[in-house]
LOMIVEX-549184 format. One record per residue (C-alpha): x, y, z; residue number from 1; residue in three letters. Coordinates in steps of 0.1 Angstrom, whole numbers, plus 5000, padded with zeros to 4 digits. Layout:
REM LOMIVEX-549184
{c1: X, c2: Y, c3: Z, n: NUM, res: ALA};
...
//
This chain:
REM LOMIVEX-549184
{c1: 5207, c2: 4938, c3: 4887, n: 1, res: MET};
{c1: 5208, c2: 4945, c3: 4924, n: 2, res: ALA};
{c1: 5239, c2: 4947, c3: 4942, n: 3, res: THR};
{c1: 5244, c2: 4943, c3: 4981, n: 4, res: VAL};
{c1: 5252, c2: 4976, c3: 4999, n: 5, res: PHE};
{c1: 5286, c2: 4965, c3: 5016, n: 6, res: ALA};
{c1: 5281, c2: 4968, c3: 5051, n: 7, res: ARG};
{c1: 5271, c2: 4939, c3: 5073, n: 8, res: PRO};
{c1: 5258, c2: 4962, c3: 5102, n: 9, res: LYS};
{c1: 5240, c2: 4993, c3: 5086, n: 10, res: LEU};
{c1: 5237, c2: 5023, c3: 5108, n: 11, res: GLN};
{c1: 5207, c2: 5048, c3: 5103, n: 12, res: VAL};
{c1: 5208, c2: 5080, c3: 5122, n: 13, res: PHE};
{c1: 5234, c2: 5064, c3: 5145, n: 14, res: GLY};
{c1: 5215, c2: 5034, c3: 5154, n: 15, res: VAL};
{c1: 5224, c2: 4999, c3: 5140, n: 16, res: SER};
{c1: 5200, c2: 4977, c3: 5122, n: 17, res: THR};
{c1: 5205, c2: 4941, c3: 5113, n: 18, res: PRO};
{c1: 5193, c2: 4941, c3: 5077, n: 19, res: PHE};
{c1: 5215, c2: 4945, c3: 5045, n: 20, res: VAL};
{c1: 5201, c2: 4969, c3: 5020, n: 21, res: VAL};
{c1: 5211, c2: 4964, c3: 4983, n: 22, res: ARG};
{c1: 5214, c2: 4990, c3: 4955, n: 23, res: LYS};
{c1: 5190, c2: 4984, c3: 4928, n: 24, res: ILE};
{c1: 5184, c2: 4999, c3: 4893, n: 25, res: SER};
{c1: 5154, c2: 5009, c3: 4875, n: 26, res: LEU};
{c1: 5153, c2: 4976, c3: 4858, n: 27, res: SER};
{c1: 5145, c2: 4960, c3: 4890, n: 28, res: ASP};
{c1: 5113, c2: 4980, c3: 4892, n: 29, res: LEU};
{c1: 5099, c2: 4967, c3: 4859, n: 30, res: GLY};
{c1: 5110, c2: 4932, c3: 4870, n: 31, res: ASN};
{c1: 5090, c2: 4935, c3: 4904, n: 32, res: ALA};
{c1: 5060, c2: 4948, c3: 4884, n: 33, res: LEU};
{c1: 5063, c2: 4919, c3: 4861, n: 34, res: ARG};
{c1: 5065, c2: 4895, c3: 4889, n: 35, res: LEU};
{c1: 5036, c2: 4912, c3: 4906, n: 36, res: GLY};
{c1: 5016, c2: 4906, c3: 4875, n: 37, res: TRP};
{c1: 5023, c2: 4870, c3: 4874, n: 38, res: GLU};
{c1: 5013, c2: 4866, c3: 4910, n: 39, res: ASP};
{c1: 4980, c2: 4886, c3: 4902, n: 40, res: PHE};
{c1: 4973, c2: 4862, c3: 4873, n: 41, res: LYS};
{c1: 4979, c2: 4831, c3: 4894, n: 42, res: ALA};
{c1: 4960, c2: 4841, c3: 4924, n: 43, res: VAL};
{c1: 4935, c2: 4866, c3: 4913, n: 44, res: PRO};
{c1: 4924, c2: 4887, c3: 4941, n: 45, res: THR};
{c1: 4904, c2: 4913, c3: 4924, n: 46, res: HIS};
{c1: 4871, c2: 4900, c3: 4938, n: 47, res: ALA};
{c1: 4885, c2: 4906, c3: 4975, n: 48, res: VAL};
{c1: 4896, c2: 4941, c3: 4966, n: 49, res: VAL};
{c1: 4863, c2: 4948, c3: 4951, n: 50, res: LEU};
{c1: 4846, c2: 4937, c3: 4983, n: 51, res: CYS};
{c1: 4866, c2: 4965, c3: 5001, n: 52, res: VAL};
{c1: 4864, c2: 4992, c3: 4975, n: 53, res: ILE};
{c1: 4829, c2: 4991, c3: 4966, n: 54, res: TYR};
{c1: 4813, c2: 4994, c3: 5003, n: 55, res: PRO};
{c1: 4837, c2: 5027, c3: 5008, n: 56, res: VAL};
{c1: 4826, c2: 5039, c3: 4973, n: 57, res: LEU};
{c1: 4789, c2: 5032, c3: 4984, n: 58, res: GLY};
{c1: 4791, c2: 5053, c3: 5015, n: 59, res: LEU};
{c1: 4808, c2: 5081, c3: 4995, n: 60, res: VAL};
{c1: 4780, c2: 5081, c3: 4971, n: 61, res: LEU};
{c1: 4755, c2: 5079, c3: 4998, n: 62, res: PHE};
{c1: 4768, c2: 5111, c3: 5013, n: 63, res: ARG};
{c1: 4769, c2: 5126, c3: 4979, n: 64, res: LEU};
{c1: 4731, c2: 5119, c3: 4974, n: 65, res: VAL};
{c1: 4721, c2: 5136, c3: 5009, n: 66, res: VAL};
{c1: 4746, c2: 5163, c3: 5005, n: 67, res: GLY};
{c1: 4777, c2: 5176, c3: 4988, n: 68, res: TYR};
{c1: 4801, c2: 5186, c3: 5017, n: 69, res: SER};
{c1: 4821, c2: 5156, c3: 5009, n: 70, res: VAL};
{c1: 4831, c2: 5168, c3: 4976, n: 71, res: LEU};
{c1: 4861, c2: 5188, c3: 4985, n: 72, res: PRO};
{c1: 4875, c2: 5156, c3: 4999, n: 73, res: LEU};
{c1: 4868, c2: 5131, c3: 4973, n: 74, res: LEU};
{c1: 4903, c2: 5137, c3: 4955, n: 75, res: PHE};
{c1: 4922, c2: 5136, c3: 4989, n: 76, res: PRO};
{c1: 4905, c2: 5103, c3: 5001, n: 77, res: LEU};
{c1: 4913, c2: 5087, c3: 4965, n: 78, res: ALA};
{c1: 4949, c2: 5100, c3: 4968, n: 79, res: ALA};
{c1: 4953, c2: 5085, c3: 5001, n: 80, res: GLY};
{c1: 4953, c2: 5052, c3: 4989, n: 81, res: PHE};
{c1: 4990, c2: 5059, c3: 4984, n: 82, res: THR};
{c1: 4993, c2: 5067, c3: 5023, n: 83, res: LEU};
{c1: 4976, c2: 5033, c3: 5035, n: 84, res: ILE};
{c1: 4981, c2: 5011, c3: 5008, n: 85, res: GLY};
{c1: 5013, c2: 4994, c3: 5022, n: 86, res: PRO};
{c1: 4992, c2: 4985, c3: 5052, n: 87, res: PHE};
{c1: 4962, c2: 4973, c3: 5033, n: 88, res: ALA};
{c1: 4983, c2: 4951, c3: 5012, n: 89, res: ALA};
{c1: 4995, c2: 4928, c3: 5039, n: 90, res: LEU};
{c1: 4975, c2: 4899, c3: 5027, n: 91, res: GLY};
{c1: 4989, c2: 4904, c3: 4993, n: 92, res: LEU};
{c1: 5025, c2: 4901, c3: 5006, n: 93, res: TYR};
{c1: 5015, c2: 4867, c3: 5020, n: 94, res: GLU};
{c1: 5001, c2: 4855, c3: 4989, n: 95, res: LEU};
{c1: 5032, c2: 4863, c3: 4972, n: 96, res: SER};
{c1: 5055, c2: 4848, c3: 5000, n: 97, res: ARG};
{c1: 5036, c2: 4816, c3: 4996, n: 98, res: ARG};
{c1: 5040, c2: 4813, c3: 4957, n: 99, res: ARG};
{c1: 5078, c2: 4820, c3: 4963, n: 100, res: GLU};
{c1: 5082, c2: 4791, c3: 4986, n: 101, res: ARG};
{c1: 5064, c2: 4769, c3: 4962, n: 102, res: GLY};
{c1: 5031, c2: 4766, c3: 4985, n: 103, res: GLU};
{c1: 4996, c2: 4765, c3: 4971, n: 104, res: GLU};
{c1: 4980, c2: 4801, c3: 4975, n: 105, res: ALA};
{c1: 4945, c2: 4811, c3: 4970, n: 106, res: ALA};
{c1: 4929, c2: 4844, c3: 4979, n: 107, res: ALA};
{c1: 4916, c2: 4834, c3: 5014, n: 108, res: TRP};
{c1: 4952, c2: 4823, c3: 5024, n: 109, res: ASP};
{c1: 4957, c2: 4862, c3: 5028, n: 110, res: ALA};
{c1: 4944, c2: 4860, c3: 5063, n: 111, res: VAL};
{c1: 4974, c2: 4839, c3: 5072, n: 112, res: GLN};
{c1: 4991, c2: 4871, c3: 5076, n: 113, res: VAL};
{c1: 4973, c2: 4874, c3: 5112, n: 114, res: LEU};
{c1: 4995, c2: 4846, c3: 5123, n: 115, res: ARG};
{c1: 5028, c2: 4864, c3: 5113, n: 116, res: ALA};
{c1: 5053, c2: 4867, c3: 5144, n: 117, res: PRO};
{c1: 5055, c2: 4903, c3: 5139, n: 118, res: SER};
{c1: 5019, c2: 4910, c3: 5133, n: 119, res: PHE};
{c1: 5019, c2: 4932, c3: 5162, n: 120, res: GLY};
{c1: 5045, c2: 4955, c3: 5148, n: 121, res: ALA};
{c1: 5026, c2: 4957, c3: 5115, n: 122, res: MET};
{c1: 4998, c2: 4969, c3: 5132, n: 123, res: LEU};
{c1: 5017, c2: 4994, c3: 5151, n: 124, res: GLU};
{c1: 5030, c2: 5010, c3: 5117, n: 125, res: LEU};
{c1: 4995, c2: 5004, c3: 5102, n: 126, res: GLY};
{c1: 4981, c2: 5026, c3: 5128, n: 127, res: ILE};
{c1: 5010, c2: 5053, c3: 5121, n: 128, res: LEU};
{c1: 4999, c2: 5052, c3: 5083, n: 129, res: LEU};
{c1: 4963, c2: 5056, c3: 5094, n: 130, res: LEU};
{c1: 4971, c2: 5087, c3: 5115, n: 131, res: VAL};
{c1: 4991, c2: 5101, c3: 5087, n: 132, res: LEU};
{c1: 4961, c2: 5096, c3: 5065, n: 133, res: PHE};
{c1: 4939, c2: 5115, c3: 5090, n: 134, res: GLY};
{c1: 4963, c2: 5141, c3: 5092, n: 135, res: VAL};
{c1: 4963, c2: 5145, c3: 5055, n: 136, res: TRP};
{c1: 4924, c2: 5146, c3: 5051, n: 137, res: ILE};
{c1: 4925, c2: 5171, c3: 5078, n: 138, res: GLY};
{c1: 4949, c2: 5192, c3: 5058, n: 139, res: ALA};
{c1: 4932, c2: 5189, c3: 5026, n: 140, res: ALA};
{c1: 4902, c2: 5202, c3: 5042, n: 141, res: ASN};
{c1: 4919, c2: 5232, c3: 5058, n: 142, res: ALA};
{c1: 4932, c2: 5240, c3: 5024, n: 143, res: ILE};
{c1: 4899, c2: 5240, c3: 5007, n: 144, res: TYR};
{c1: 4885, c2: 5261, c3: 5036, n: 145, res: VAL};
{c1: 4912, c2: 5285, c3: 5035, n: 146, res: ALA};
{c1: 4905, c2: 5287, c3: 4998, n: 147, res: THR};
{c1: 4867, c2: 5288, c3: 4994, n: 148, res: PHE};
{c1: 4856, c2: 5291, c3: 5030, n: 149, res: GLY};
{c1: 4830, c2: 5270, c3: 5046, n: 150, res: HIS};
{c1: 4801, c2: 5273, c3: 5020, n: 151, res: ALA};
{c1: 4797, c2: 5239, c3: 5004, n: 152, res: PRO};
{c1: 4793, c2: 5234, c3: 4966, n: 153, res: ALA};
{c1: 4756, c2: 5237, c3: 4955, n: 154, res: ALA};
{c1: 4764, c2: 5208, c3: 4930, n: 155, res: THR};
{c1: 4790, c2: 5188, c3: 4911, n: 156, res: ILE};
{c1: 4793, c2: 5210, c3: 4881, n: 157, res: PRO};
{c1: 4794, c2: 5241, c3: 4903, n: 158, res: ASP};
{c1: 4823, c2: 5224, c3: 4924, n: 159, res: PHE};
{c1: 4842, c2: 5214, c3: 4891, n: 160, res: ALA};
{c1: 4838, c2: 5250, c3: 4879, n: 161, res: THR};
{c1: 4851, c2: 5264, c3: 4911, n: 162, res: ARG};
{c1: 4881, c2: 5243, c3: 4912, n: 163, res: VAL};
{c1: 4890, c2: 5241, c3: 4874, n: 164, res: LEU};
{c1: 4881, c2: 5276, c3: 4860, n: 165, res: THR};
{c1: 4889, c2: 5302, c3: 4888, n: 166, res: THR};
{c1: 4924, c2: 5313, c3: 4903, n: 167, res: PRO};
{c1: 4914, c2: 5302, c3: 4936, n: 168, res: GLU};
{c1: 4907, c2: 5268, c3: 4922, n: 169, res: GLY};
{c1: 4941, c2: 5265, c3: 4906, n: 170, res: TRP};
{c1: 4957, c2: 5277, c3: 4938, n: 171, res: SER};
{c1: 4938, c2: 5249, c3: 4956, n: 172, res: LEU};
{c1: 4952, c2: 5225, c3: 4931, n: 173, res: ILE};
{c1: 4988, c2: 5234, c3: 4933, n: 174, res: ILE};
{c1: 4989, c2: 5239, c3: 4970, n: 175, res: VAL};
{c1: 4970, c2: 5207, c3: 4977, n: 176, res: GLY};
{c1: 4993, c2: 5187, c3: 4953, n: 177, res: CYS};
{c1: 5022, c2: 5200, c3: 4968, n: 178, res: GLY};
{c1: 5011, c2: 5192, c3: 5003, n: 179, res: VAL};
{c1: 5000, c2: 5158, c3: 4993, n: 180, res: GLY};
{c1: 5034, c2: 5150, c3: 4977, n: 181, res: PHE};
{c1: 5050, c2: 5157, c3: 5009, n: 182, res: LEU};
{c1: 5026, c2: 5132, c3: 5027, n: 183, res: PHE};
{c1: 5032, c2: 5106, c3: 4999, n: 184, res: ALA};
{c1: 5071, c2: 5111, c3: 5002, n: 185, res: VAL};
{c1: 5067, c2: 5104, c3: 5041, n: 186, res: VAL};
{c1: 5048, c2: 5073, c3: 5036, n: 187, res: ALA};
{c1: 5071, c2: 5059, c3: 5011, n: 188, res: LEU};
{c1: 5102, c2: 5066, c3: 5030, n: 189, res: CYS};
{c1: 5089, c2: 5048, c3: 5063, n: 190, res: VAL};
{c1: 5070, c2: 5021, c3: 5045, n: 191, res: SER};
{c1: 5085, c2: 5011, c3: 5011, n: 192, res: VAL};
{c1: 5100, c2: 4979, c3: 5023, n: 193, res: VAL};
{c1: 5088, c2: 4977, c3: 5061, n: 194, res: SER};
{c1: 5056, c2: 4956, c3: 5059, n: 195, res: PHE};
{c1: 5074, c2: 4929, c3: 5038, n: 196, res: PRO};
{c1: 5101, c2: 4928, c3: 5059, n: 197, res: LEU};
{c1: 5082, c2: 4922, c3: 5092, n: 198, res: MET};
{c1: 5063, c2: 4896, c3: 5076, n: 199, res: LEU};
{c1: 5093, c2: 4879, c3: 5063, n: 200, res: ASP};
{c1: 5118, c2: 4884, c3: 5092, n: 201, res: ARG};
{c1: 5113, c2: 4889, c3: 5130, n: 202, res: HIS};
{c1: 5118, c2: 4927, c3: 5129, n: 203, res: ALA};
{c1: 5104, c2: 4955, c3: 5151, n: 204, res: THR};
{c1: 5085, c2: 4985, c3: 5135, n: 205, res: ALA};
{c1: 5114, c2: 5007, c3: 5144, n: 206, res: ILE};
{c1: 5140, c2: 4984, c3: 5127, n: 207, res: ASP};
{c1: 5115, c2: 4981, c3: 5097, n: 208, res: ALA};
{c1: 5112, c2: 5018, c3: 5094, n: 209, res: ILE};
{c1: 5149, c2: 5023, c3: 5097, n: 210, res: ARG};
{c1: 5155, c2: 4997, c3: 5070, n: 211, res: THR};
{c1: 5131, c2: 5014, c3: 5049, n: 212, res: SER};
{c1: 5147, c2: 5048, c3: 5052, n: 213, res: LEU};
{c1: 5181, c2: 5033, c3: 5043, n: 214, res: ARG};
{c1: 5166, c2: 5017, c3: 5012, n: 215, res: ALA};
{c1: 5154, c2: 5051, c3: 5002, n: 216, res: VAL};
{c1: 5187, c2: 5068, c3: 5010, n: 217, res: ARG};
{c1: 5207, c2: 5042, c3: 4993, n: 218, res: GLU};
{c1: 5183, c2: 5041, c3: 4961, n: 219, res: ASN};
{c1: 5171, c2: 5075, c3: 4958, n: 220, res: PRO};
{c1: 5164, c2: 5075, c3: 4919, n: 221, res: VAL};
{c1: 5147, c2: 5040, c3: 4920, n: 222, res: PRO};
{c1: 5126, c2: 5048, c3: 4949, n: 223, res: MET};
{c1: 5116, c2: 5081, c3: 4934, n: 224, res: ALA};
{c1: 5107, c2: 5064, c3: 4903, n: 225, res: ALA};
{c1: 5089, c2: 5037, c3: 4923, n: 226, res: TRP};
{c1: 5068, c2: 5063, c3: 4938, n: 227, res: GLY};
{c1: 5058, c2: 5079, c3: 4905, n: 228, res: LEU};
{c1: 5050, c2: 5044, c3: 4891, n: 229, res: VAL};
{c1: 5026, c2: 5039, c3: 4922, n: 230, res: VAL};
{c1: 5009, c2: 5072, c3: 4917, n: 231, res: ALA};
{c1: 5005, c2: 5068, c3: 4880, n: 232, res: ALA};
{c1: 4990, c2: 5035, c3: 4884, n: 233, res: LEU};
{c1: 4966, c2: 5044, c3: 4911, n: 234, res: LEU};
{c1: 4956, c2: 5075, c3: 4889, n: 235, res: ALA};
{c1: 4950, c2: 5053, c3: 4861, n: 236, res: ILE};
{c1: 4933, c2: 5026, c3: 4881, n: 237, res: GLY};
{c1: 4909, c2: 5054, c3: 4894, n: 238, res: SER};
{c1: 4892, c2: 5057, c3: 4858, n: 239, res: LEU};
{c1: 4866, c2: 5051, c3: 4854, n: 240, res: PRO};
{c1: 4852, c2: 5053, c3: 4888, n: 241, res: PHE};
{c1: 4877, c2: 5033, c3: 4906, n: 242, res: PHE};
{c1: 4871, c2: 5002, c3: 4888, n: 243, res: VAL};
{c1: 4908, c2: 4996, c3: 4877, n: 244, res: GLY};
{c1: 4919, c2: 4996, c3: 4913, n: 245, res: LEU};
{c1: 4906, c2: 4959, c3: 4914, n: 246, res: ALA};
{c1: 4937, c2: 4951, c3: 4892, n: 247, res: VAL};
{c1: 4962, c2: 4979, c3: 4901, n: 248, res: VAL};
{c1: 4960, c2: 4975, c3: 4939, n: 249, res: LEU};
{c1: 4968, c2: 4938, c3: 4939, n: 250, res: PRO};
{c1: 4995, c2: 4941, c3: 4913, n: 251, res: VAL};
{c1: 5012, c2: 4968, c3: 4932, n: 252, res: LEU};
{c1: 5008, c2: 4949, c3: 4965, n: 253, res: GLY};
{c1: 5025, c2: 4917, c3: 4949, n: 254, res: HIS};
{c1: 5050, c2: 4939, c3: 4931, n: 255, res: ALA};
{c1: 5059, c2: 4954, c3: 4965, n: 256, res: THR};
{c1: 5069, c2: 4919, c3: 4979, n: 257, res: TRP};
{c1: 5093, c2: 4914, c3: 4950, n: 258, res: HIS};
{c1: 5107, c2: 4949, c3: 4951, n: 259, res: LEU};
{c1: 5115, c2: 4941, c3: 4990, n: 260, res: TYR};
{c1: 5133, c2: 4908, c3: 4978, n: 261, res: ARG};
{c1: 5154, c2: 4929, c3: 4956, n: 262, res: LYS};
{c1: 5162, c2: 4957, c3: 4980, n: 263, res: VAL};
{c1: 5169, c2: 4938, c3: 5013, n: 264, res: VAL};
{c1: 5193, c2: 4908, c3: 5016, n: 265, res: GLU};
{c1: 5176, c2: 4875, c3: 5024, n: 266, res: PRO};
{c1: 5182, c2: 4861, c3: 5058, n: 267, res: ASP};
{c1: 5214, c2: 4839, c3: 5055, n: 268, res: PRO};
{c1: 5201, c2: 4816, c3: 5082, n: 269, res: ASN};
{c1: 5164, c2: 4816, c3: 5078, n: 270, res: PRO};
{c1: 5143, c2: 4796, c3: 5103, n: 271, res: PRO};
{c1: 5129, c2: 4760, c3: 5095, n: 272, res: GLU};
{c1: 5093, c2: 4766, c3: 5082, n: 273, res: GLU};
{c1: 5072, c2: 4737, c3: 5072, n: 274, res: GLN};
{c1: 5049, c2: 4746, c3: 5042, n: 275, res: PRO};
{c1: 5012, c2: 4745, c3: 5053, n: 276, res: ARG};
{c1: 4993, c2: 4716, c3: 5039, n: 277, res: PRO};
{c1: 4965, c2: 4721, c3: 5012, n: 278, res: SER};
{c1: 4933, c2: 4718, c3: 5026, n: 279, res: ILE};
{c1: 4917, c2: 4714, c3: 4992, n: 280, res: GLY};
{c1: 4890, c2: 4732, c3: 4972, n: 281, res: HIS};
{c1: 4864, c2: 4755, c3: 4989, n: 282, res: ARG};
{c1: 4831, c2: 4763, c3: 4978, n: 283, res: TYR};
{c1: 4805, c2: 4792, c3: 4982, n: 284, res: ALA};
{c1: 4788, c2: 4771, c3: 5010, n: 285, res: ALA};
{c1: 4818, c2: 4775, c3: 5030, n: 286, res: ASP};
{c1: 4816, c2: 4811, c3: 5033, n: 287, res: PHE};
{c1: 4823, c2: 4830, c3: 5056, n: 288, res: PRO};
{c1: 4837, c2: 4803, c3: 5075, n: 289, res: ALA};
{c1: 4863, c2: 4798, c3: 5048, n: 290, res: SER};
{c1: 4877, c2: 4832, c3: 5058, n: 291, res: LEU};
{c1: 4888, c2: 4818, c3: 5090, n: 292, res: PHE};
{c1: 4905, c2: 4784, c3: 5080, n: 293, res: PRO};
{c1: 4924, c2: 4781, c3: 5113, n: 294, res: TRP};
{c1: 4890, c2: 4778, c3: 5132, n: 295, res: SER};
{c1: 4887, c2: 4743, c3: 5117, n: 296, res: ARG};
{c1: 4923, c2: 4729, c3: 5121, n: 297, res: GLU};
{c1: 4929, c2: 4703, c3: 5146, n: 298, res: ARG};
//
């Protein structure tokens, strides 16, 4: 059961933040995942996620066909989901938010996040995570080059043999996983509740990061467990060939919203906001106009 961290004005590194952080337990993580699963069943977004995943995979496959230089980065790219996932899940937070308020929600309503008052702040933090992702890919490539040199693997079996059956390969795995863990910790600390907070409240990117850091500081065990859960589910979802991510990513996105609700005390005086009216069913003939519903509003 979540309990309020008893201070109306929080201090992070000597700077005040207006958001109150609660202490949570491990059971709250399970409850957040359960609610995330319920949201996913109510608003299936796997098709949308697949539309994002498979073009990226197609590009990777194309590169594999024309050359194997991308092979050393295949695992770092997959692991990078943990770094940019909080930003990529913005639309999922909006869907969970709409359901929480009793509004009708469908997959295309995810684009309403573009109307959020703090969308500019979300974009700033998203760019920061993308930079972190780019630095991680660069670090992973540097570790590989330092271990095996610049010569590319001749074939996929050759690459697997190098990595899994040689001392250099095991060194690569240990060092790479260690460095990747540090990047994942940084991403978790700055973004575990940042994006849902900016969607829900009028918060700057700095205040959101400070609140996220405070959440990790006050709940070190649950947040560490949450990071392990995310990593484990992403690993499971990547098999076979990333197909499971079509379910894992939406569930984790929805669950992150509910985790935020448990960690951050709600606004005691929320602004009045009228539910958006339903505009009825949409059909395949409406695509792609249905992705931009505001263009037809009067």
